[in-house]
C-alpha positions in Angstrom: 216.3 335.3 -60.5 215.3 334.6 -57.0 211.6 333.7 -56.5 210.7 335.6 -59.5 209.4 334.1 -62.9 209.7 335.8 -66.3 206.6 336.6 -68.3 206.2 337.4 -71.8 207.5 340.9 -72.6 210.3 340.5 -70.1 208.4 342.0 -67.0 209.0 339.8 -63.9 205.9 339.2 -61.6 205.6 337.7 -58.2 201.7 337.0 -57.9 198.3 338.0 -59.0 197.3 341.7 -59.3 194.7 343.3 -57.3 192.3 343.5 -60.5 193.0 339.9 -60.8 191.8 338.9 -57.3 188.9 341.4 -57.5 187.9 339.5 -60.8 188.0 335.9 -58.9 185.8 337.5 -56.0 183.0 339.0 -58.2 182.8 335.7 -60.0 182.7 333.6 -57.0 179.8 336.1 -55.5 177.8 335.8 -58.8 177.8 332.0 -58.7 177.0 332.0 -54.8 174.0 334.4 -55.6 172.8 331.9 -58.1 173.3 328.7 -56.2 172.0 329.9 -52.3 168.4 330.6 -53.4 168.6 327.2 -55.3 169.8 325.3 -52.4 167.4 327.2 -49.9 164.2 326.2 -52.0 165.4 322.6 -52.3 165.9 322.3 -48.6 162.3 323.6 -48.1 161.1 321.3 -50.7 162.6 318.2 -48.7 161.1 319.7 -45.6 157.5 319.3 -47.0 158.3 315.4 -47.5 157.6 315.1 -43.8 154.2 316.3 -44.2 153.3 314.2 -47.3 154.8 310.8 -45.8 153.1 311.2 -42.2 149.7 312.4 -44.2 149.9 309.5 -46.2 150.6 307.1 -42.8 147.4 308.8 -41.2 145.4 307.9 -44.3 146.6 304.3 -44.6 145.9 303.9 -40.7 142.9 305.4 -40.7 141.2 303.0 -43.6 142.4 300.1 -41.2 140.8 301.7 -38.4 137.6 302.0 -40.4 137.7 298.3 -41.5 138.1 297.4 -37.8 135.5 300.1 -36.2 133.4 301.0 -39.0 134.2 304.5 -38.1 137.2 306.7 -38.7 139.3 307.8 -35.9 138.8 311.6 -35.1 140.5 313.8 -32.4 140.9 317.5 -31.4 144.3 317.0 -30.4 147.4 318.4 -32.4 150.2 315.9 -33.1 153.7 317.4 -32.9 157.2 316.6 -31.8 155.8 317.8 -28.2 153.0 315.6 -28.4 153.8 312.8 -30.5 151.5 310.1 -29.4 148.0 312.0 -29.8 147.4 309.4 -32.8 148.6 306.3 -30.9 145.0 304.5 -31.6 146.0 304.6 -35.4 149.4 303.7 -34.9 150.8 307.0 -36.0 153.8 308.4 -33.8 155.0 312.3 -34.8 158.4 311.9 -33.2 162.0 313.4 -33.5 162.3 316.7 -34.9 159.0 317.0 -36.5 158.4 320.2 -38.2 154.7 320.2 -39.0 151.8 319.8 -36.6 149.0 317.5 -37.4 145.2 317.2 -36.5 142.7 315.0 -37.8 138.8 316.4 -38.0 135.9 315.2 -39.4 133.1 312.5 -38.4 132.5 308.9 -38.3 132.4 308.7 -41.8 134.9 311.3 -43.2 138.0 312.9 -42.1 140.5 315.6 -43.2 143.8 315.3 -41.9 145.8 318.4 -42.1 149.5 319.4 -41.7 150.9 322.9 -40.8 154.3 324.3 -40.3 156.1 327.7 -41.0 159.2 326.7 -43.0 161.0 329.8 -43.3 160.2 331.9 -40.4 158.1 334.2 -42.8 154.1 335.0 -42.3 152.8 332.4 -44.6 152.1 328.9 -43.1 152.6 325.7 -45.4 149.5 323.6 -45.3 149.2 320.3 -46.5 145.6 317.9 -46.3 144.6 314.4 -47.2 141.1 313.1 -47.0 139.0 309.8 -46.7 139.4 309.3 -50.5 143.2 309.7 -50.2 143.6 312.8 -52.1 146.6 314.7 -50.9 146.6 318.4 -51.4 148.9 321.3 -51.2 146.8 324.0 -49.6 149.2 326.8 -49.1 152.9 326.4 -50.5 155.1 328.4 -48.0 158.0 327.7 -50.5 156.6 329.9 -53.3 157.2 333.1 -51.3 
């Protein structure tokens, strides 16, 4: 009995049949089909945490700026990885691999900071905003499609 094993019924076998291998491949395919979309959504949602974190930082620093200057810091510049120091007067730097672009609009007594990015290369732009009252809103959800 060289390199052979005996199974029930007295038939000798050396490995798996093609059908057994195909069943395993199908099962792996089904599991992958269920896991990959969930992983993709989790990845997109983790990218959104950048926008929420920096917008909250903008709000906090705008309040500090307002207390010192009796007006909010407003700029038409866009802060992004390419222009990380656009918000330097309120001590907010958008550095590193920032995915979002940020802009602050308003007047001396109110502001809205907005973050925008295309997270999954489709036509939808993920948009978040925060205002002078600290209300953080998801305006458009790019992960919903």
